[in-house]
C-alpha positions as CSV (number, residue, x, y, z in Angstrom):
1,M,53.0,-239.6,23.9
2,I,52.4,-243.6,25.5
3,S,54.6,-241.6,28.9
4,E,53.0,-238.6,29.2
5,L,50.2,-240.4,31.1
6,R,52.4,-243.0,32.7
7,Q,53.3,-241.9,36.3
8,A,55.0,-243.0,39.2
9,D,53.7,-246.5,39.8
10,A,51.9,-245.4,42.8
11,G,49.6,-242.3,42.9
12,P,48.1,-240.3,45.8
13,A,44.9,-243.0,46.8
14,G,48.7,-245.0,47.8
15,T,47.9,-247.4,50.8
16,A,47.2,-245.6,53.6
17,A,43.7,-244.9,54.2
18,T,42.4,-247.6,52.2
19,G,44.2,-250.7,52.5
20,L,44.9,-250.0,48.8
21,T,47.2,-249.2,45.9
22,V,46.6,-247.6,42.6
23,R,49.3,-247.8,39.6
24,S,49.8,-248.7,36.3
25,A,49.0,-252.3,35.4
26,R,51.8,-254.3,33.9
27,P,51.7,-256.6,31.5
28,D,51.3,-259.3,32.7
29,E,48.1,-258.5,34.2
30,F,46.8,-257.8,31.2
31,E,44.7,-260.8,30.8
32,R,43.0,-260.4,34.9
33,V,42.6,-256.8,33.8
34,G,40.1,-257.2,31.5
35,E,38.5,-260.2,33.5
36,V,38.3,-257.7,36.4
37,T,36.6,-254.7,33.8
38,Y,34.4,-258.0,32.1
39,L,33.0,-258.9,36.2
40,G,33.5,-255.5,36.8
41,F,30.6,-254.2,34.1
42,G,28.4,-257.1,35.2
43,H,28.3,-259.7,32.5
44,G,30.1,-262.4,34.3
45,E,27.3,-263.1,36.6
46,P,23.9,-265.5,36.4
47,G,21.7,-264.7,33.5
48,A,23.4,-261.8,32.7
49,R,23.2,-260.1,29.5
50,Q,26.1,-260.5,27.0
51,P,27.9,-258.2,24.8
52,D,27.9,-258.9,21.0
53,P,32.4,-259.8,20.7
54,E,32.3,-255.9,18.5
55,R,31.9,-254.5,22.5
56,L,33.1,-257.5,24.5
57,A,36.6,-256.7,22.9
58,L,36.6,-253.0,24.8
59,P,36.6,-254.8,28.8
60,R,38.8,-258.0,28.3
61,G,41.3,-256.0,25.2
62,A,43.2,-254.6,27.8
63,A,46.8,-254.3,25.8
64,P,45.0,-251.4,23.6
65,R,43.8,-249.8,26.3
66,A,47.3,-249.7,27.6
67,E,48.7,-248.6,24.8
68,A,46.2,-245.5,24.3
69,G,46.9,-244.2,27.4
70,D,47.4,-246.0,30.9
71,L,45.6,-248.3,32.1
72,L,44.8,-248.1,36.5
73,V,44.8,-251.4,38.7
74,A,43.7,-250.5,42.6
75,V,44.8,-253.6,44.1
76,D,44.6,-254.8,47.5
77,A,47.6,-254.8,50.4
78,A,48.6,-259.0,48.8
79,G,48.3,-257.1,44.9
80,V,44.7,-258.9,44.4
81,I,43.4,-256.9,41.4
82,L,40.4,-255.6,42.7
83,G,39.6,-252.9,40.2
84,T,40.6,-250.9,37.1
85,A,40.4,-247.9,34.8
86,S,41.8,-246.6,31.7
87,L,43.2,-243.1,31.4
88,L,43.3,-242.0,28.0
89,R,45.2,-239.7,26.0
90,S,42.7,-237.2,24.2
91,G,43.2,-238.6,20.0
92,S,43.3,-242.2,21.0
93,A,40.8,-244.5,19.4
94,L,39.2,-245.8,21.7
95,V,38.5,-242.5,23.1
96,R,34.8,-240.9,22.2
97,Q,34.1,-237.7,24.3
98,S,37.5,-236.6,24.5
99,R,38.2,-232.6,22.4
100,D,41.0,-230.3,22.9
101,G,43.3,-231.8,23.9
102,E,41.1,-233.6,27.2
103,A,42.1,-236.5,28.8
104,E,39.9,-239.5,29.0
105,L,38.3,-241.9,31.7
106,R,37.0,-244.9,30.2
107,L,35.9,-248.8,31.8
108,L,35.8,-248.1,35.1
109,A,34.8,-251.2,36.9
110,V,35.4,-252.8,40.4
111,L,34.8,-256.1,41.1
112,P,31.2,-257.1,42.8
113,E,32.7,-258.2,45.8
114,A,34.9,-255.3,46.6
115,R,32.5,-252.8,46.1
116,R,31.6,-250.2,48.2
117,R,34.8,-250.0,49.6
118,G,36.2,-247.1,47.9
119,I,37.7,-248.5,44.7
120,G,35.7,-246.6,42.6
121,E,36.7,-243.4,44.5
122,A,40.2,-244.0,44.7
123,L,41.0,-244.9,41.1
124,M,38.7,-241.9,39.9
125,V,41.0,-239.7,42.0
126,D,44.6,-241.1,40.7
127,A,42.9,-240.5,37.3
128,I,42.1,-236.8,38.2
129,D,45.5,-236.2,39.5
130,R,47.7,-238.1,36.5
131,A,45.7,-236.5,34.1
132,R,46.7,-233.1,35.2
133,A,50.4,-234.1,35.9
134,C,50.0,-235.0,32.3
135,G,48.7,-231.1,31.2
136,A,45.4,-232.4,30.1
137,P,42.4,-228.7,30.1
138,A,40.2,-231.6,31.8
139,L,38.7,-235.2,32.3
140,V,35.9,-236.7,30.6
141,L,33.9,-239.8,31.1
142,D,31.1,-240.9,30.2
143,T,28.4,-243.2,31.8
144,G,25.0,-245.1,31.5
145,P,21.7,-243.5,32.4
146,Q,21.3,-245.7,35.0
147,N,23.9,-246.0,36.6
148,E,23.4,-243.7,39.3
149,R,26.0,-245.0,41.6
150,S,28.6,-243.8,39.5
151,Q,27.1,-240.0,38.5
152,R,26.8,-239.7,42.7
153,L,30.2,-240.9,42.2
154,Y,31.4,-237.9,39.8
155,H,29.7,-235.3,41.3
156,R,30.8,-236.2,44.6
157,L,34.3,-235.4,43.0
158,G,33.3,-232.6,41.2
159,F,33.1,-233.6,37.6
160,E,29.8,-230.8,35.9
161,R,27.0,-232.6,33.7
162,L,27.7,-231.9,29.8
163,P,23.7,-232.7,28.5
164,E,25.7,-230.6,25.5
165,R,27.5,-233.8,24.6
166,E,24.6,-236.4,25.1
167,T,24.3,-238.0,21.8
168,I,25.8,-241.1,21.8
169,P,23.1,-244.0,22.4
170,A,22.8,-246.0,25.4
171,S,22.9,-249.4,25.1
172,R,20.0,-249.5,27.1
173,G,18.1,-246.5,26.3
174,G,18.7,-243.4,26.6
175,F,21.8,-241.5,26.0
176,L,24.8,-241.8,27.3
177,V,25.5,-239.4,30.5
178,V,28.7,-237.2,30.0
179,F,31.2,-235.7,32.9
180,R,34.1,-233.4,32.7
181,F,36.2,-232.2,35.6
182,P,38.4,-229.1,34.6
183,L,42.6,-229.4,35.7
184,E,43.2,-226.1,35.4
């Protein structure tokens, strides 16, 4: 059920320490969330390699991601969306690593000009809390093998790497790196 992953508007990431609020995206924000995801993955930079049309549909398609779970946004005090992540329920057509009831996080993206402010971490902490609240046994995710900054964040938060699940080829070579955070 979609509502299983939807919790209160603001999660534990809150606003006190970071000046951010993490909450579920509203339908009127879906287009902007798609743009933030696209830009956060570096596709808007001059000379950036563009994904094929099928791959492009996922970051731009915020509404299907919201239907598949909970579309999270990190907003500043003025309500500007600085980052986003998709917390997907097990069994959704958009999951690729989830097994046995695990929730899955996909498309964590922060605008390039907003990086290094704790936005990715705030989204991750909120996603962990929401996945735990819905009763998932764990939260899983994958990332590119060259995405060392994200991998450091996942390790710092207590995610465990699962090399046995690393079977999906990455777009730039190698295989997607898989992480799991036990919630039980």
